C-alpha positions in Angstrom: 32.8 -51.9 -2.3 33.1 -51.3 -6.2 29.7 -51.5 -8.3 30.4 -53.6 -11.7 29.7 -51.1 -14.8 29.7 -48.0 -12.6 31.2 -44.9 -14.3 34.1 -43.0 -12.3 34.0 -39.5 -12.7 37.1 -37.7 -11.3 36.6 -34.3 -9.7 39.3 -31.9 -9.9 40.5 -30.0 -6.9 39.4 -26.8 -8.7 35.8 -27.9 -8.9 35.7 -29.5 -5.5 36.8 -26.2 -4.0 34.3 -24.3 -6.2 31.7 -27.1 -4.5 32.6 -26.4 -1.1 32.5 -22.4 -1.7 28.8 -22.9 -3.2 27.6 -24.9 -0.3 28.9 -22.5 2.4 27.4 -19.6 0.4 24.0 -21.5 0.0 23.7 -22.0 3.8 24.4 -18.5 4.1 21.8 -17.5 1.8 19.0 -20.2 3.1 19.5 -18.2 6.5 17.9 -15.2 5.0 14.2 -16.6 5.5 11.1 -14.7 4.6 10.2 -11.8 6.9 6.6 -10.9 7.7 5.6 -7.1 6.4 2.8 -5.8 8.5 1.5 -2.3 8.8 -0.6 0.4 7.5 -0.8 3.8 5.4 -3.1 6.9 6.3 -3.2 10.6 5.4 -4.6 14.0 5.6 -5.3 17.4 3.9 -4.6 20.9 5.0 -3.9 24.5 4.2 -6.4 24.9 1.3 -5.5 28.0 -0.7 -6.3 30.2 -3.6 -9.7 29.5 -3.9 -13.1 30.3 -2.0 -12.9 28.1 1.1 -16.3 27.1 2.3 -17.9 28.3 -0.9 -16.1 26.5 -3.6 -13.6 24.3 -2.0 -13.2 22.7 1.3 -11.6 19.9 3.3 -14.2 17.4 5.3 -13.9 14.3 7.3 -14.9 10.7 5.7 -14.9 7.1 7.0 -10.9 7.3 6.8 -11.1 10.0 9.7 -10.8 13.8 9.9 -9.8 15.9 7.2 -9.3 13.2 4.8 -11.1 14.6 1.4 -11.0 17.6 -0.4 -14.4 18.7 -2.0 -14.4 21.5 -5.0 -17.3 22.8 -7.2 -21.0 22.0 -7.3 -23.5 20.8 -9.7 -26.1 23.4 -8.5 -25.9 27.1 -9.1 -27.8 27.5 -6.0 -25.9 25.7 -3.4 -22.3 24.5 -3.2 -21.1 21.0 -3.0 -23.6 19.1 -4.6 -21.9 16.0 -6.1 -18.5 18.0 -6.1 -15.2 16.5 -7.4 -13.5 14.8 -4.3 -9.8 13.5 -3.5 -9.8 11.2 -0.9 -6.9 9.8 1.2 -7.9 6.5 1.7 -6.6 4.1 4.7 -4.7 1.1 3.4 -3.2 -1.8 5.3 -0.8 -4.5 4.6 0.0 -8.3 5.7 2.5 -10.2 3.6 5.9 -11.7 3.5 9.2 -11.0 1.9 10.2 -10.5 -0.8 7.2 -8.2 -2.1 7.2 -6.2 -5.1 4.8 -3.1 -5.4 3.8 -2.8 -1.8 0.9 -0.5 -1.5 1.7 1.9 1.2 -0.6 4.9 0.4 -3.7 5.7 -2.0 -5.7 8.6 -3.1 -9.0 8.0 -4.8 -10.1 10.8 -7.1 -13.5 11.4 -8.5 -13.7 14.4 -11.3 -17.1 15.7 -11.2 -18.4 18.0 -14.4 -19.0 21.0 -11.9 -20.3 24.3 -12.9 -18.0 27.3 -13.0 -19.5 30.3 -11.7 -16.3 32.1 -10.7 -12.5 31.9 -11.4 -11.9 30.7 -7.9 -11.1 27.2 -9.0 -9.1 27.9 -11.9 -6.1 26.9 -10.1 -6.1 26.3 -6.2 -3.4 24.2 -3.7 -3.7 22.1 -0.9 -1.3 20.2 1.2 -1.4 16.5 1.5 0.4 14.5 4.6 0.9 10.8 4.4 2.3 8.5 6.8 3.2 4.8 6.9 3.6 2.7 9.7 5.3 -0.6 10.1 4.5 -2.9 13.1 6.5 -5.8 11.6 9.2 -5.6 11.3 10.4 -3.4 14.0 13.3 -1.0 13.5 15.1 2.2 14.6 12.2 4.2 12.6 9.4 2.2 11.7 7.3 5.3 10.7 7.6 7.2 7.5 5.9 10.3 6.4 6.0 13.2 3.8 4.3 16.3 3.1 3.1 16.6 -0.6 2.0 20.0 -1.9 -0.6 19.6 -4.4 -1.8 22.2 -7.1 -5.1 21.3 -8.8 -5.8 22.7 -12.2 -9.5 22.8 -13.0 -10.1 24.3 -16.3 -13.7 24.9 -17.9 -15.5 21.7 -19.1 -15.3 19.5 -20.6 -11.6 19.3 -20.2 -10.4 17.2 -17.5 -8.5 18.4 -14.3 -5.1 17.9 -13.4 -3.1 17.5 -9.9 0.6 18.7 -9.9 3.1 17.9 -7.4 4.0 14.1 -7.4 7.7 14.8 -7.4 10.2 11.9 -7.1 12.4 14.0 -4.5 9.0 13.3 -2.5 9.4 9.8 -2.6 13.2 9.9 -1.9 12.7 11.8 1.2 9.9 9.4 2.0 12.0 6.2 1.5 14.8 7.9 3.5 12.4 8.4 6.6 12.1 4.7 7.6 14.4 2.3 9.0 13.4 -1.3 9.5 15.2 -4.4 11.0 16.0 -7.2 8.4 14.6 -5.7 5.2 15.1 -2.9 2.7 12.6 -0.5 1.2 13.3 0.5 -2.5 12.1 1.4 -5.7 9.2 3.9 -4.4 6.8 5.1 -7.2 3.8 6.4 -8.2 1.1 4.3 -10.0 -2.2 5.6 -11.7 -5.1 3.1 -12.2 -8.1 4.2 -14.1 -11.5 3.3 -12.6 -15.1 3.6 -13.4 -16.3 6.6 -15.6 -16.6 8.0 -19.0 -13.2 9.0 -19.6 -9.5 8.2 -18.7 -6.7 9.0 -16.4 -3.2 8.9 -16.7 0.2 10.0 -14.9 3.0 11.7 -16.6 5.9 13.3 -14.9 4.5 15.1 -11.8 0.9 15.4 -13.3 -1.9 13.3 -12.6 -4.7 14.0 -14.9 -8.4 12.6 -14.8 -11.4 13.1 -17.2 -14.6 14.7 -16.1 -16.9 11.9 -14.7 -14.2 9.6 -13.8 -12.9 7.9 -11.3 -8.9 7.3 -10.9 -6.6 6.2 -7.8 -3.0 6.9 -7.2 -1.0 4.4 -5.4 2.3 4.7 -3.6 4.2 1.7 -4.2 7.6 0.1 -2.7 9.5 -3.2 -3.0 10.5 -4.8 0.2 13.3 -7.3 0.2 15.3 -9.2 2.8 18.6 -7.4 3.8 21.5 -9.7 2.5 22.9 -11.2 5.7 26.7 -10.6 6.5 28.4 -14.0 6.8 29.3 -14.4 10.7 33.2 -15.3 11.3 32.7 -18.8 12.1 31.2 -19.3 8.5 34.5 -18.3 7.1 36.3 -20.6 9.5 34.4 -23.7 8.5 34.8 -22.7 5.0 38.6 -22.6 5.4 38.7 -25.8 7.3 36.5 -27.5 4.6 38.8 -26.1 1.9 41.9 -27.4 3.7 40.4 -30.9 4.3 39.6 -31.0 0.5 43.3 -29.9 -0.4 44.5 -32.7 2.1 42.5 -35.2 0.2 43.4 -34.2 -3.2 46.8 -34.6 -2.3 46.7 -37.9 -0.8 44.5 -39.1 -3.7 47.1 -38.0 -5.8 50.0 -39.7 -4.0 47.9 -42.9 -3.9 47.3 -42.7 -7.6 51.1 -42.1 -8.3 52.2 -44.8 -6.2 49.8 -47.1 -7.8 50.9 -46.3 -11.5 54.7 -46.9 -10.3 53.9 -50.4 -8.9 52.0 -51.1 -12.0 55.0 -49.9 -14.2 57.3 -52.0 -12.0 55.4 -55.1 -12.2 55.3 -54.5 -16.0 58.9 -54.0 -16.2 59.5 -57.4 -14.5 57.9 -59.3 -16.9 
């Protein structure tokens, strides 16, 4: 049926082929649906060194579990660990869907207390931080990642803030290579410092995390999660080839019919 006044838009063979390819690729892409991302991160401390363990520094348990907080210094000259500085390995959980930009997989909370300096024991000391992240979904050949960070904490005389060193990008590369999940890719592992309440400020520069006295700060380890691009199945290629062949056949048939029609019109014109 022909609608009077309707516009006839010719479609070239080249455009038809491009359209068919786009439809096929779109079907492939739509098969990559959102994937649930569920899991949790945790951490702990060990191996305090270069400070008077038990007097000036120690590792204690918190609600996050055993060995989840480092304490150093005291605001009392008579007893230790009165309102000390604290570095806490927090438990975090996540439950979301791909794609995710900046998924938090680990967190450290730091309160830098203006403690007294009775000895030089706390000038510079070290502690190891062991973090682990576990994915319950998606599954994979290795859904558990872990890494060991070797921190050095510099505690200068007040009022100068303290600094934590050892946040190297090489550690994040090791962390990313320790996890293999089905259907998703983990990338762009990075650190992020968020300044919290308090009278000062905090920031991250290179592998150094700085925090002013009487200030709260949070460091997060983030990652981006995306669906792994699907590999087209052989039957998709077969369907595409059949579709392209059918379009080429239709285009040739239309061209022959058009040429025949033009020839008939020319013959009729010549007869008159």
